[in-house]
C-alpha positions in Angstrom: -42.0 -83.0 -3.4 -42.9 -79.3 -3.3 -41.1 -76.6 -5.3 -39.7 -73.7 -3.4 -42.4 -71.0 -3.7 -41.6 -67.5 -4.9 -42.9 -66.1 -1.6 -40.0 -67.9 0.2 -37.5 -66.2 -2.1 -39.1 -62.8 -1.5 -38.9 -63.4 2.2 -35.1 -64.2 1.9 -34.6 -60.9 0.0 -36.3 -59.0 2.7 -34.2 -60.8 5.4 -30.9 -59.9 3.7 -32.0 -56.2 3.7 -33.2 -55.4 7.3 -32.4 -51.7 6.9 -35.5 -51.3 4.8 -37.5 -51.2 8.0 -37.0 -49.3 11.3 -34.4 -48.5 12.6 -32.9 -48.5 9.1 -29.5 -49.8 10.2 -27.1 -52.5 9.2 -27.1 -55.4 11.6 -24.8 -55.3 14.6 -22.9 -58.5 13.5 -21.3 -56.3 10.8 -21.1 -52.9 12.5 -19.4 -54.3 15.6 -16.3 -54.7 13.5 -14.1 -51.6 13.2 -14.1 -50.5 9.5 -10.9 -51.3 7.6 -9.2 -48.1 6.3 -9.7 -49.5 2.8 -13.3 -48.4 3.1 -12.1 -44.8 2.5 -10.6 -45.9 -0.8 -13.5 -48.2 -1.9 -16.4 -45.9 -1.0 -15.7 -43.2 -3.7 -16.2 -45.9 -6.4 -19.7 -46.4 -5.1 -20.6 -42.7 -4.9 -19.5 -41.9 -8.4 -22.7 -42.1 -10.5 -21.3 -40.2 -13.5 -19.3 -43.1 -14.9 -21.3 -46.2 -15.9 -19.0 -48.9 -14.4 -19.7 -51.7 -12.0 -17.4 -52.0 -9.0 -15.8 -55.4 -8.4 -14.5 -56.0 -4.9 -12.0 -58.9 -5.0 -9.7 -60.5 -2.5 -8.8 -63.7 -0.6 -11.3 -65.6 1.5 -12.0 -64.2 5.0 -10.3 -60.8 4.7 -13.6 -59.0 5.3 -15.2 -58.3 1.9 -18.8 -58.9 3.1 -18.1 -56.8 6.2 -16.7 -54.0 4.0 -19.8 -54.2 1.8 -22.0 -53.7 4.8 -19.9 -50.9 6.1 -20.3 -49.2 2.7 -24.1 -49.8 3.0 -24.1 -48.2 6.4 -22.4 -45.1 5.1 -24.8 -45.0 2.1 -27.8 -45.1 4.5 -26.7 -41.7 5.8 -27.7 -40.0 2.6 -29.6 -42.6 0.5 -33.2 -43.8 1.2 -33.0 -47.4 2.6 -35.1 -49.0 0.0 -32.8 -47.8 -2.7 -30.1 -50.1 -1.4 -30.3 -53.9 -1.9 -27.9 -56.7 -1.0 -27.9 -60.3 -2.4 -25.6 -63.1 -1.3 -25.5 -65.0 -4.6 -24.2 -68.2 -3.0 -27.5 -68.8 -1.1 -29.2 -71.9 -2.4 -32.5 -70.1 -3.0 -30.8 -68.0 -5.7 -29.6 -71.0 -7.7 -30.4 -70.6 -11.4 -31.6 -67.0 -10.9 -30.2 -64.3 -13.1 -29.4 -60.8 -11.9 -32.3 -59.3 -13.6 -34.7 -61.7 -12.0 -33.2 -60.9 -8.6 -33.8 -57.2 -9.4 -37.4 -58.0 -10.1 -37.8 -59.8 -6.8 -36.2 -56.7 -5.1 -38.6 -54.4 -6.8 -41.6 -56.6 -5.8 -40.4 -56.9 -2.2 -39.3 -53.3 -1.6 -41.7 -51.4 -3.8 -38.8 -49.5 -5.4 -38.9 -48.5 -9.0 -35.3 -49.3 -9.7 -35.8 -48.7 -13.5 -36.0 -44.9 -12.9 -34.8 -44.3 -9.3 -31.0 -44.5 -8.5 -30.5 -47.8 -6.8 -27.3 -49.4 -5.3 -27.3 -53.1 -5.9 -24.8 -55.3 -4.0 -24.1 -58.8 -5.4 -21.9 -60.7 -2.9 -20.1 -64.0 -4.0 -21.0 -63.3 -7.6 -18.7 -65.9 -8.9 -21.4 -68.5 -8.0 -23.5 -67.2 -10.9 -22.5 -68.8 -14.2 -21.5 -66.2 -16.8 -21.9 -63.5 -14.2 -20.0 -60.9 -16.3 -22.6 -61.2 -19.1 -25.5 -60.8 -16.7 -23.8 -57.8 -15.1 -23.2 -56.1 -18.5 -26.8 -56.8 -19.6 -28.1 -55.4 -16.3 -26.1 -52.2 -16.7 -27.3 -51.6 -20.2 -30.9 -52.3 -19.4 -31.1 -50.3 -16.2 -29.1 -47.0 -16.3 -30.4 -46.0 -12.8 -28.8 -49.1 -11.2 -25.3 -48.9 -9.7 -24.0 -52.5 -9.4 -21.3 -53.5 -6.8 -20.1 -57.1 -7.0 -17.8 -59.0 -4.7 -16.2 -62.4 -4.7 -13.4 -64.6 -3.4 -12.7 -66.7 -6.4 -10.4 -64.3 -8.1 -9.8 -66.7 -11.0 -13.4 -66.2 -12.1 -13.5 -62.5 -11.3 -10.2 -61.2 -12.7 -9.8 -63.3 -15.8 -13.4 -63.0 -16.9 -13.5 -59.3 -16.3 -10.4 -59.0 -18.5 -12.0 -61.1 -21.3 -15.4 -59.5 -21.5 -15.6 -56.5 -19.1 -13.0 -54.1 -20.4 -14.1 -50.6 -19.7 -17.2 -51.7 -17.9 -15.8 -52.9 -14.5 -13.6 -51.2 -12.0 -11.7 -53.7 -9.9 -10.8 -53.1 -6.3 -8.5 -55.4 -4.4 -9.0 -56.0 -0.6 -5.8 -57.6 0.7 -5.1 -59.4 4.0 -4.5 -57.1 6.9 -1.5 -54.9 6.6 0.7 -54.6 9.7 -0.6 -51.1 10.2 -4.2 -52.4 10.2 -3.3 -55.2 12.5 -2.0 -52.7 15.1 -5.0 -50.5 14.6 -7.5 -53.4 15.1 -5.5 -54.7 18.1 -6.0 -51.4 19.9 -9.4 -52.8 20.9 -7.8 -55.7 22.8 -6.0 -55.5 26.1 -2.5 -55.5 24.6 -0.7 -52.2 24.9 0.2 -51.2 21.3 3.4 -49.5 20.3 3.4 -45.7 19.7 4.8 -44.2 16.6 6.3 -40.9 15.7 6.8 -39.6 12.1 10.6 -39.0 11.7 12.3 -37.8 8.6 15.0 -39.9 7.1 18.2 -38.4 5.6 16.3 -38.0 2.4 12.6 -38.1 1.5 9.3 -38.0 3.5 8.6 -39.0 7.1 9.1 -42.5 8.3 7.2 -44.3 11.2 9.5 -44.9 14.2 8.4 -47.0 17.1 9.1 -45.8 20.6 9.9 -49.3 21.7 11.3 -51.5 18.9 11.6 -54.6 21.1 7.9 -54.4 21.9 7.0 -53.7 18.2 9.0 -56.8 17.1 7.2 -59.0 19.5 3.9 -57.8 18.1 5.3 -58.2 14.6 6.0 -61.9 15.2 2.4 -62.2 16.3 1.4 -60.6 13.1 3.4 -63.0 11.0 1.7 -65.9 12.7 -1.9 -64.6 13.2 -2.2 -61.2 11.6 -3.7 -61.6 8.1 -7.3 -62.2 8.9 -9.5 -59.9 11.0 -11.3 -62.7 12.9 -8.0 -64.1 14.0 -6.9 -60.9 15.6 -9.7 -61.0 18.1 -10.0 -64.7 18.8 -7.4 -66.6 21.0 -9.4 -69.7 20.3 -8.7 -69.4 16.5 -5.1 -68.6 17.3 -4.8 -71.9 19.2 -6.2 -73.8 16.3 -4.9 -71.7 13.4 -4.6 -74.7 11.1 -8.3 -75.4 11.2 -9.3 -71.8 10.5 -6.8 -70.9 7.8 -6.1 -74.3 6.2 -9.6 -75.8 6.5 -11.7 -72.7 6.1 -9.6 -70.8 3.6 -6.8 -72.8 1.8 -8.7 -76.1 1.4 -11.9 -74.4 0.2 -9.8 -72.8 -2.6 -7.8 -75.9 -3.4 -10.6 -78.5 -3.0 -13.6 -76.5 -4.2 -13.1 -73.2 -6.0 -10.3 -74.1 -8.4 -11.5 -77.6 -9.2 -15.0 -76.3 -9.9 -13.7 -73.5 -12.1 -11.2 -75.4 -14.1 -12.2 -79.0 -13.8 -9.0 -80.0 -12.1 -9.0 -83.7 -11.5 -5.9 -84.4 -9.4 -6.6 -82.2 -6.4 -3.8 -83.9 -4.4 -1.3 -82.9 -7.1 -2.4 -79.2 -6.8 -2.4 -79.4 -3.0 1.1 -80.9 -2.9 2.4 -78.1 -5.2 0.9 -75.4 -3.1 2.4 -76.9 0.1 5.8 -77.0 -1.6 5.5 -73.4 -2.7 4.3 -72.2 0.7 7.3 -73.8 2.4 9.6 -72.0 -0.1 7.9 -68.6 0.3 10.3 -65.8 -0.6 12.7 -68.2 -2.2 13.6 -68.7 -5.9 12.2 -71.8 -7.5 12.2 -73.1 -11.1 9.7 -75.0 -13.2 12.4 -77.6 -13.9 13.0 -78.4 -10.2 9.3 -78.4 -9.4 8.6 -80.8 -12.2 11.4 -83.1 -11.3 10.5 -83.2 -7.6 6.8 -83.7 -8.3 6.7 -85.7 -11.5 4.2 -83.3 -12.9 4.7 -81.8 -16.4 6.1 -78.2 -16.5 3.1 -76.9 -18.5 0.7 -78.3 -15.8 2.7 -76.7 -13.0 2.8 -73.4 -14.8 -1.0 -73.6 -15.2 -1.5 -74.5 -11.5 0.7 -71.6 -10.4 -1.4 -69.2 -12.5 -4.5 -70.6 -10.8 -3.0 -70.2 -7.3 -1.9 -66.7 -8.0 -5.3 -65.7 -9.4 -6.9 -67.1 -6.3 -4.8 -64.8 -4.1 -2.9 -67.6 -2.4 0.5 -66.8 -3.9 2.2 -64.0 -5.8 5.0 -64.6 -8.4 7.9 -62.3 -8.7 10.0 -62.4 -11.9 13.7 -62.0 -12.1 15.9 -59.3 -13.6 19.6 -59.3 -14.1 22.2 -57.0 -12.5 21.3 -54.2 -15.0 17.6 -54.5 -14.3 16.7 -56.3 -17.6 14.1 -59.1 -17.7 15.1 -62.5 -18.8 13.6 -63.7 -22.1 12.7 -67.1 -20.5 11.1 -67.0 -17.1 12.6 -70.3 -15.9 13.4 -69.0 -12.4 11.1 -66.9 -10.2 10.2 -66.2 -6.6 6.9 -67.2 -5.0 5.4 -65.4 -2.0 2.5 -66.4 0.1 0.1 -63.5 0.0 -0.3 -63.7 3.7 2.6 -64.9 6.0 0.2 -66.4 8.5 -0.7 -69.2 6.0 2.8 -70.5 6.7 2.1 -71.0 10.4 -1.2 -72.6 9.7 0.3 -75.1 7.3 3.4 -75.9 9.3 3.8 -74.3 12.7 3.8 -70.8 14.2 7.3 -69.3 14.2 9.3 -67.7 16.9 11.6 -64.7 16.6 14.7 -66.9 16.4 13.4 -69.5 14.0 15.2 -70.1 10.7 12.1 -69.4 8.7 11.9 -65.8 10.0 14.0 -64.3 7.2 11.7 -65.8 4.6 8.5 -64.8 6.5 9.8 -61.3 7.1 10.5 -60.9 3.4 7.0 -62.3 2.7 5.4 -59.9 5.1 7.3 -56.9 3.5 6.1 -58.0 0.0 2.5 -58.5 1.2 2.3 -54.9 2.4 2.4 -53.9 -1.2 -0.5 -56.1 -2.1 -2.8 -53.2 -3.2 -0.1 -51.6 -5.3 0.7 -52.2 -9.0 2.5 -55.5 -8.7 3.8 -55.4 -12.2 6.5 -53.0 -11.1 8.1 -55.4 -8.6 10.9 -57.8 -9.4 14.0 -59.4 -7.8 17.5 -59.4 -9.2 19.8 -62.4 -9.4 23.0 -62.9 -11.4 26.1 -65.1 -11.0 27.6 -64.1 -7.7 24.9 -61.7 -6.5 21.3 -60.9 -5.7 18.9 -58.2 -4.5 15.6 -59.2 -2.8 13.3 -56.6 -4.3 13.5 -54.0 -7.0 11.0 -51.7 -8.8 11.0 -50.8 -12.4 9.2 -47.8 -13.7 7.2 -47.4 -16.9 10.4 -46.7 -18.8 11.8 -50.0 -17.5 14.5 -48.2 -15.5 15.1 -49.2 -11.9 13.4 -46.8 -9.5 14.5 -48.3 -6.2 15.9 -51.5 -4.6 15.8 -53.0 -1.2 17.3 -55.9 0.9 14.8 -57.6 3.2 16.4 -59.2 6.3 15.6 -60.0 9.9 19.2 -59.4 11.0 21.5 -56.6 12.1 24.6 -58.2 10.5 24.2 -56.2 7.3 24.8 -53.0 9.1 27.7 -54.4 11.1 29.5 -56.1 8.2 29.6 -54.0 5.1 30.9 -56.9 3.0 27.4 -58.4 3.1 26.2 -55.4 1.0 28.6 -56.2 -1.8 25.8 -57.4 -4.2 23.5 -54.5 -3.2 26.3 -52.0 -3.9 27.0 -53.6 -7.3 23.3 -53.4 -8.3 23.1 -49.7 -7.2 26.1 -48.8 -9.2 24.8 -50.6 -12.3 21.5 -48.8 -12.1 22.7 -45.3 -10.9 20.9 -45.7 -7.5 22.2 -43.4 -4.8 20.1 -44.8 -2.0 18.8 -48.2 -0.8 16.7 -49.5 2.1 18.0 -52.5 4.0 15.7 -53.8 6.7 17.1 -55.0 10.0 15.9 -56.5 13.2 16.5 -53.4 15.5 19.2 -51.2 13.9 18.1 -47.7 12.8 21.0 -45.9 11.1 22.5 -44.8 7.8 25.8 -45.8 6.2 27.4 -44.4 3.0 29.5 -46.9 1.1 31.3 -45.7 -2.1 28.7 -43.0 -2.7 25.6 -45.1 -2.0 23.5 -44.4 1.1 22.2 -47.4 2.8 19.3 -46.7 5.2 18.8 -49.4 7.8 15.2 -49.7 9.0 13.7 -52.3 11.3 11.6 -54.7 9.2 8.6 -54.1 11.5 8.8 -50.4 11.1 9.1 -50.7 7.4 6.0 -52.9 7.2 4.1 -50.4 9.3 5.2 -47.5 7.1 4.3 -49.1 3.8 0.9 -50.2 5.1 0.2 -46.9 6.6 1.1 -44.9 3.5 -0.8 -47.2 1.1 -3.9 -47.7 3.2 -4.2 -44.1 4.4 -3.9 -42.8 0.9 -0.6 -41.2 1.7 2.3 -40.9 -0.7 4.1 -44.2 -0.8 7.5 -43.9 0.9 10.3 -43.8 -1.6 13.4 -42.4 0.1 14.2 -39.6 -2.3 11.0 -40.2 -4.3 12.9 -43.1 -6.0 13.0 -45.7 -3.3 10.6 -47.7 -1.3 
């Protein structure tokens, strides 16, 4: 049996970096994709050479991290000599057991670049496949000041937790979420579907809001987004849409549950983890408890709590903690809400939904929550107390409630004020003068006992939040205190 020669590794390094030679371009299989607007937020991290920090691009599987890296490389090529940019896909078998410094040596030998003195951009994709990657990355940064490292990976468990433990002050994390509704519409403009047009219309208070010229059409597209909209590849492929379970479940969910998490944490009972995730996915946007989950599954509460932490770190779910009517956190977090990070996971696991399905309310709330994926999630909570609840609230640094909203796929709340009784009580308890209530089609305002309720179609609300966050705009907050 022959060992793999060094020359073969050098050939692979050259193959992954075709821009070193004429015509000095990133391959078409990356540039054919329309850049996600998040490139405008990520690229400044690469350009900044003044601060010695590595950039960590994190996010769920198949949301376009590798494509984003190559779009960043394409932009760097406009001003940086091609051989001062190198890309490694760490999960390739040829790189097994190779450290980052050794990869740099192979790069220098292949390209002829003196990376020890010349500013060099080094991209490490799927870095979680390198054991103790964070130690290697810190050592590389200390040894080679001219190197600007950019790392990416899907196994957020390894990336986020290890960066907290040993990379404080050395790594800048950047989260790439599933497609927002705004991005979905933007990418869909390349298809044959006529896309809704928007105007920016001022609400009674606060900044402009996105209003669709045809809400019925927008809602039809919004339902498509709930079923197929989280992943760029799905947007353009009717074949994948016809077999969403294979793409999302087999290529994304199962790889996390069956490979990533077991390999990272030595989980033995994979079926137990899979069953828990399926239960949580079915209950997206609903309140659950460790007690009930334990009783229904026969799994110890501590084990379930640990599994939920793993699933959250792997970007499959997000946990929302409860506050009372006055906005105070409970000392014991026995009850909490769980959201899928991408509503289309639901359709892949169970079945695509239609506009009138019972699951729509939960999926609409899930979609609204997922638009905030890139924001500081620690500010978000939900409120529940005996006799009342509010779907989503935000607490500021002083722990005071900044805004609250009710997420629905119905116009009944506007038509029947009695349904707003809980929301009104919460606003009064927290001195809120305004509150958003999403609807299906209604666009109006109603003042009840001094509180202004702004009714906004859920599809328009999702578009607005995604637009403002992704485009770097000011996040919509009614009177600067509401979302």
